[in-house]
Each structure stands twice: as structure tokens, then as C-alpha cells.
C-alpha positions as CSV (number, residue, x, y, z in Angstrom):
1,V,112.3,113.8,66.5
2,R,113.4,111.8,69.6
3,R,113.2,107.8,68.4
4,R,114.9,105.1,70.8
5,D,114.5,101.6,71.5
6,P,116.0,99.9,74.6
7,T,118.4,96.9,73.3
8,N,118.3,94.4,76.3
9,S,117.7,91.0,76.9
10,L,114.6,91.4,78.4
11,K,111.2,90.6,77.2
12,P,109.7,92.5,73.9
13,G,107.8,95.5,75.1
14,T,110.0,96.6,78.1
15,G,110.2,100.1,79.0
16,F,107.3,101.0,77.0
17,H,103.6,101.6,77.1
18,G,101.0,102.5,75.0
19,N,98.6,100.9,71.7
20,Q,100.9,98.2,71.4
21,C,102.3,96.7,74.5
22,G,99.3,98.5,77.1
23,I,100.4,98.5,80.1
24,P,103.7,100.1,81.2
25,T,106.1,97.6,81.6
26,P,109.2,99.5,83.5
27,R,112.5,98.3,83.0
28,W,112.8,97.8,86.9
29,R,111.0,97.6,89.7
30,Q,111.3,96.8,93.5
31,A,110.4,97.3,96.9
32,T,112.9,97.9,99.8
33,R,111.7,97.2,103.3
34,V,113.6,98.5,106.6
35,A,112.1,97.1,110.3
36,W,113.0,98.2,113.6
37,D,112.4,95.9,116.1
38,T,111.9,97.0,119.7
39,T,111.9,95.7,123.3
40,F,108.5,96.9,123.6
41,N,106.8,94.0,121.6
42,T,106.4,96.8,118.5
43,T,107.6,97.0,115.2
44,F,108.3,100.1,112.9
45,A,108.8,99.5,109.0
46,V,109.2,101.7,106.2
47,T,108.8,100.8,102.9
48,W,110.2,102.7,99.6
49,R,108.2,101.4,96.2
50,F,110.2,102.2,92.9
51,I,108.4,102.0,89.5
52,G,110.8,102.6,87.0
53,G,109.7,105.3,83.9
54,T,108.6,103.6,80.4
55,E,108.4,105.4,76.8
56,N,105.1,105.4,74.6
57,D,105.9,102.4,72.0
58,D,105.1,104.8,69.0
59,L,109.0,106.0,70.3
60,S,110.4,102.5,69.3
61,D,112.8,101.8,66.6
62,N,111.1,98.7,66.1
63,P,108.9,99.1,62.9
64,A,106.3,97.1,64.5
65,L,106.1,99.1,67.6
66,G,106.7,102.4,66.3
67,D,104.9,105.1,64.9
68,A,107.3,108.4,63.9
69,G,103.8,110.1,62.9
70,N,102.4,109.8,66.1
71,I,105.9,111.1,68.4
72,R,105.1,114.7,68.3
73,R,101.3,114.8,69.1
74,L,102.5,112.8,72.1
75,E,105.4,115.3,72.9
76,L,102.3,118.1,73.0
77,N,100.4,116.4,74.9
78,F,103.2,115.4,77.3
79,A,102.2,111.6,76.9
80,D,105.6,110.5,75.1
81,T,107.2,109.3,78.5
82,I,105.9,108.4,82.3
83,T,108.8,109.7,84.8
84,A,109.7,106.9,87.7
85,F,107.3,106.7,90.3
86,N,108.4,106.5,94.1
87,Y,105.5,105.5,96.8
88,L,106.9,105.4,100.8
89,D,105.1,103.4,103.4
90,V,105.4,103.2,106.9
91,S,103.4,100.4,109.3
92,G,104.1,99.3,112.6
93,T,103.1,96.0,114.3
94,Y,102.7,95.8,118.5
95,R,102.3,92.5,120.0
96,I,99.4,91.8,122.4
97,Q,100.3,88.3,122.8
98,R,102.3,85.7,121.7
99,H,99.8,84.7,118.6
100,Y,98.3,88.3,118.3
101,N,99.4,91.4,117.2
102,I,97.6,94.7,115.6
103,V,99.0,96.5,112.6
104,A,99.1,99.9,111.5
105,G,100.0,102.2,109.0
106,I,99.8,104.8,106.0
107,N,100.8,103.8,102.6
108,N,101.8,106.1,99.6
109,I,102.3,108.6,102.3
110,F,103.4,111.4,99.7
111,D,99.7,110.7,98.2
112,R,101.3,110.6,94.6
113,E,98.8,110.1,92.3
114,P,99.4,107.7,88.7
115,P,100.5,109.4,85.9
116,L,97.7,110.9,83.3
117,G,97.5,110.7,79.1
118,A,96.0,112.5,76.5
119,G,93.1,110.0,75.4
120,L,95.8,107.4,73.6
121,S,94.1,104.2,73.7
122,D,90.9,102.7,75.6
123,N,93.9,101.3,78.3
124,D,95.2,105.0,78.8
125,F,95.9,106.3,82.1
126,G,93.0,105.0,84.2
127,P,92.3,101.5,84.6
128,G,94.8,100.1,82.6
129,L,97.0,101.2,84.5
130,Y,95.9,100.5,87.8
131,G,97.8,97.4,88.1
132,T,101.2,99.4,88.0
133,Y,100.7,102.4,90.1
134,D,99.2,103.1,92.9
135,H,95.8,104.9,92.0
136,L,94.0,104.7,95.5
137,G,96.3,107.6,96.9
138,R,97.1,107.8,100.5
139,Y,95.1,105.4,102.8
140,L,95.5,104.0,106.2
141,F,95.2,100.6,107.1
142,T,94.2,98.9,110.4
143,G,94.6,95.1,111.5
144,I,95.1,92.1,114.2
145,Q,97.1,89.4,112.8
146,F,96.3,86.2,114.7
147,N,99.7,83.5,114.1
148,F,99.0,80.0,114.7
């Protein structure tokens, strides 16, 4: 039986998800963006979004969170952990005039789907996780920016 509890100074429940902690609260989330401005009024950008992994709160050593009786069931249903997620987005901007830009891009290029679970609670791996993971999949966007 595998049981871990991160001991750090972060808020309680960090690194966990489940019935007590609710939606996943990874220890680390980041977005890194690299942009290239060309001499042709165009900017290209690539964004890498990272969401760290979490464990079900029943795996915690904290008696207020953990429930050793559920660990085996969670492991059998592959619902004990959620691995880290990486998303890659690309976009481009073309300046038409001084105050007008056209923007286009693709988010979640590799169409990474959110994690699925085994019916652990009412907020399981569906609407309860949509605030953490990209639930729309790959999508294209366009727009016009007006700068004043």
C-alpha cells in the first residue's frame, strides 16, 4: 500500500484531489510564452502550459484527509493519481494599422483530453475539473484587436 503526504509550507490539500479536497490543486502550474516580433508587422508566439500532478486525498497520511480503505479501489480504477499535463498553444498577430491587429491561433495543439476517473464523487473528472484542465480540446481562434 502506497501512502504519501507532502510536507511543505503550502496550503493544506496542495497536491491532492478527491472527496475532501475537491478539484485538483497541483503544487506547480505555469505558463511560459515565447514570442518573435518580425519586421513585417507580425508576431508569432508559442505558449507552454504545465499543470503538475496530484494524488487522491485518500492517499494522504493526514487522518482528516486519508482513508486507507479506499486506496486499493482507487489504484485498481487508476483513479489514485493524475499525472502532470502539458499543453502547447501557438498564435500569430498581424498589425494592419497602428491601432488594429488581426489575431489567430490554436490552443491545445495536441488535443490533450482532461483526465477521466471512476465515479469517485459528484465533482469527478468532469465539470469539477474543468477549471483546472483544458476541457475543450484543440480549438482555433481568430479576432481583431483595437488598441487605443
